[in-house]
MIZAVO-598102 format. One record per residue (C-alpha): residue number from 1; x negated, y, z. Coordinates in nm, 2 decimals, always signed. Each point is the difference from the previous one (the first is absolute). Example, Ala and Ser with C-alpha at 12.3 -4.5 7.8 and 13.67 -1.06 7.14 Angstrom:
+------+--------+--------+--------+
: resi :     xx :     yy :     zz :
+------+--------+--------+--------+
:    1 :  -1.23 :  -0.45 :  +0.78 :
:    2 :  -0.14 :  +0.34 :  -0.07 :
+------+--------+--------+--------+
//
This chain:
+------+--------+--------+--------+
: resi :     xx :     yy :     zz :
+------+--------+--------+--------+
:    1 :  +0.00 :  +0.00 :  +0.00 :
:    2 :  -0.16 :  +0.32 :  +0.12 :
:    3 :  -0.26 :  +0.09 :  +0.26 :
:    4 :  +0.27 :  +0.20 :  +0.18 :
:    5 :  +0.15 :  -0.21 :  +0.28 :
:    6 :  +0.32 :  +0.21 :  +0.01 :
:    7 :  +0.07 :  -0.07 :  -0.36 :
:    8 :  -0.07 :  -0.37 :  +0.05 :
:    9 :  +0.23 :  -0.03 :  +0.31 :
:   10 :  +0.27 :  +0.21 :  -0.17 :
:   11 :  -0.02 :  -0.21 :  -0.30 :
:   12 :  +0.06 :  -0.31 :  +0.21 :
:   13 :  +0.30 :  +0.16 :  +0.17 :
:   14 :  +0.14 :  +0.11 :  -0.33 :
:   15 :  -0.04 :  -0.36 :  -0.14 :
:   16 :  +0.17 :  -0.15 :  +0.31 :
:   17 :  +0.30 :  +0.25 :  -0.04 :
:   18 :  +0.02 :  -0.09 :  -0.37 :
:   19 :  +0.01 :  -0.37 :  +0.06 :
:   20 :  +0.26 :  +0.03 :  +0.28 :
:   21 :  +0.21 :  +0.23 :  -0.22 :
:   22 :  -0.02 :  -0.24 :  -0.30 :
:   23 :  +0.08 :  -0.31 :  +0.22 :
:   24 :  +0.29 :  +0.18 :  +0.17 :
:   25 :  +0.15 :  +0.12 :  -0.33 :
:   26 :  -0.06 :  -0.33 :  -0.19 :
:   27 :  +0.15 :  -0.22 :  +0.28 :
:   28 :  +0.32 :  +0.20 :  +0.07 :
:   29 :  +0.21 :  -0.19 :  -0.26 :
:   30 :  -0.13 :  -0.32 :  +0.14 :
:   31 :  +0.09 :  +0.06 :  +0.36 :
:   32 :  +0.30 :  -0.24 :  +0.01 :
:   33 :  -0.16 :  -0.27 :  -0.20 :
:   34 :  -0.21 :  -0.29 :  +0.14 :
:   35 :  -0.37 :  -0.01 :  -0.05 :
:   36 :  -0.12 :  -0.22 :  -0.29 :
:   37 :  -0.32 :  -0.19 :  -0.06 :
:   38 :  -0.15 :  +0.32 :  -0.15 :
:   39 :  +0.04 :  +0.22 :  +0.31 :
:   40 :  -0.31 :  -0.12 :  +0.17 :
:   41 :  -0.19 :  -0.01 :  -0.32 :
:   42 :  +0.08 :  +0.38 :  -0.05 :
:   43 :  -0.09 :  +0.07 :  +0.36 :
:   44 :  -0.34 :  -0.17 :  -0.03 :
:   45 :  -0.06 :  +0.17 :  -0.33 :
:   46 :  +0.07 :  +0.34 :  +0.14 :
:   47 :  -0.22 :  -0.08 :  +0.30 :
:   48 :  -0.29 :  -0.11 :  -0.22 :
:   49 :  +0.04 :  +0.32 :  -0.21 :
:   50 :  +0.01 :  +0.22 :  +0.31 :
:   51 :  -0.31 :  -0.16 :  +0.14 :
:   52 :  -0.19 :  +0.06 :  -0.32 :
:   53 :  +0.11 :  +0.36 :  -0.02 :
:   54 :  -0.07 :  +0.07 :  +0.37 :
:   55 :  -0.34 :  -0.16 :  -0.04 :
:   56 :  -0.08 :  +0.24 :  -0.29 :
:   57 :  +0.13 :  +0.30 :  +0.19 :
:   58 :  -0.20 :  -0.08 :  +0.32 :
:   59 :  -0.31 :  -0.19 :  -0.12 :
:   60 :  -0.09 :  +0.11 :  -0.35 :
:   61 :  -0.18 :  +0.32 :  +0.07 :
:   62 :  -0.17 :  -0.12 :  +0.32 :
:   63 :  -0.12 :  -0.31 :  -0.19 :
:   64 :  -0.15 :  +0.22 :  -0.27 :
:   65 :  -0.17 :  +0.21 :  +0.26 :
:   66 :  -0.12 :  -0.31 :  +0.17 :
:   67 :  -0.15 :  -0.14 :  -0.32 :
:   68 :  -0.17 :  +0.34 :  -0.06 :
:   69 :  -0.17 :  -0.06 :  +0.34 :
:   70 :  +0.20 :  +0.28 :  +0.17 :
:   71 :  +0.11 :  -0.23 :  +0.28 :
:   72 :  +0.08 :  +0.28 :  +0.25 :
:   73 :  +0.21 :  +0.19 :  -0.25 :
:   74 :  +0.18 :  -0.32 :  -0.10 :
:   75 :  +0.09 :  -0.09 :  +0.37 :
:   76 :  +0.10 :  +0.36 :  +0.07 :
:   77 :  +0.23 :  +0.02 :  -0.30 :
:   78 :  +0.16 :  -0.33 :  +0.09 :
:   79 :  +0.05 :  +0.08 :  +0.37 :
:   80 :  +0.14 :  +0.35 :  -0.08 :
:   81 :  +0.24 :  -0.14 :  -0.26 :
:   82 :  +0.13 :  -0.28 :  +0.24 :
:   83 :  +0.01 :  +0.26 :  +0.28 :
:   84 :  +0.21 :  +0.25 :  -0.20 :
:   85 :  +0.23 :  -0.28 :  -0.11 :
:   86 :  +0.03 :  -0.12 :  +0.35 :
:   87 :  +0.09 :  +0.34 :  +0.12 :
:   88 :  +0.26 :  +0.05 :  -0.26 :
:   89 :  +0.15 :  -0.34 :  +0.07 :
:   90 :  +0.01 :  +0.08 :  +0.37 :
:   91 :  +0.17 :  +0.34 :  -0.07 :
:   92 :  +0.27 :  -0.18 :  -0.21 :
:   93 :  +0.05 :  -0.26 :  +0.27 :
:   94 :  +0.04 :  +0.27 :  +0.27 :
:   95 :  +0.24 :  +0.20 :  -0.21 :
:   96 :  +0.20 :  -0.32 :  -0.07 :
:   97 :  +0.03 :  -0.08 :  +0.37 :
:   98 :  +0.10 :  +0.36 :  +0.08 :
:   99 :  +0.27 :  -0.02 :  -0.26 :
:  100 :  -0.15 :  +0.27 :  -0.23 :
:  101 :  -0.01 :  -0.24 :  -0.30 :
+------+--------+--------+--------+
//
């Protein structure tokens, strides 16, 4: 992604919101129908895709920095990205429990 941890963490949050929105919209017509054989296949496929995208968002730039022998920069970028994402996740969780969202 980028060397900006805010953009990386924000991209992860936007991706999660997008996936939840699509899954919510796509499954609305299926609410009263029983699951089929393909439901778990779809869930595992979305999970695998999400893991690959999150790995790209969180690990790609730190890995490049690590390969370039900039180990401290790689670790800093990774920790900052995860930290910012954790703070935003915690803020959303708190707002949810307070009934704000």
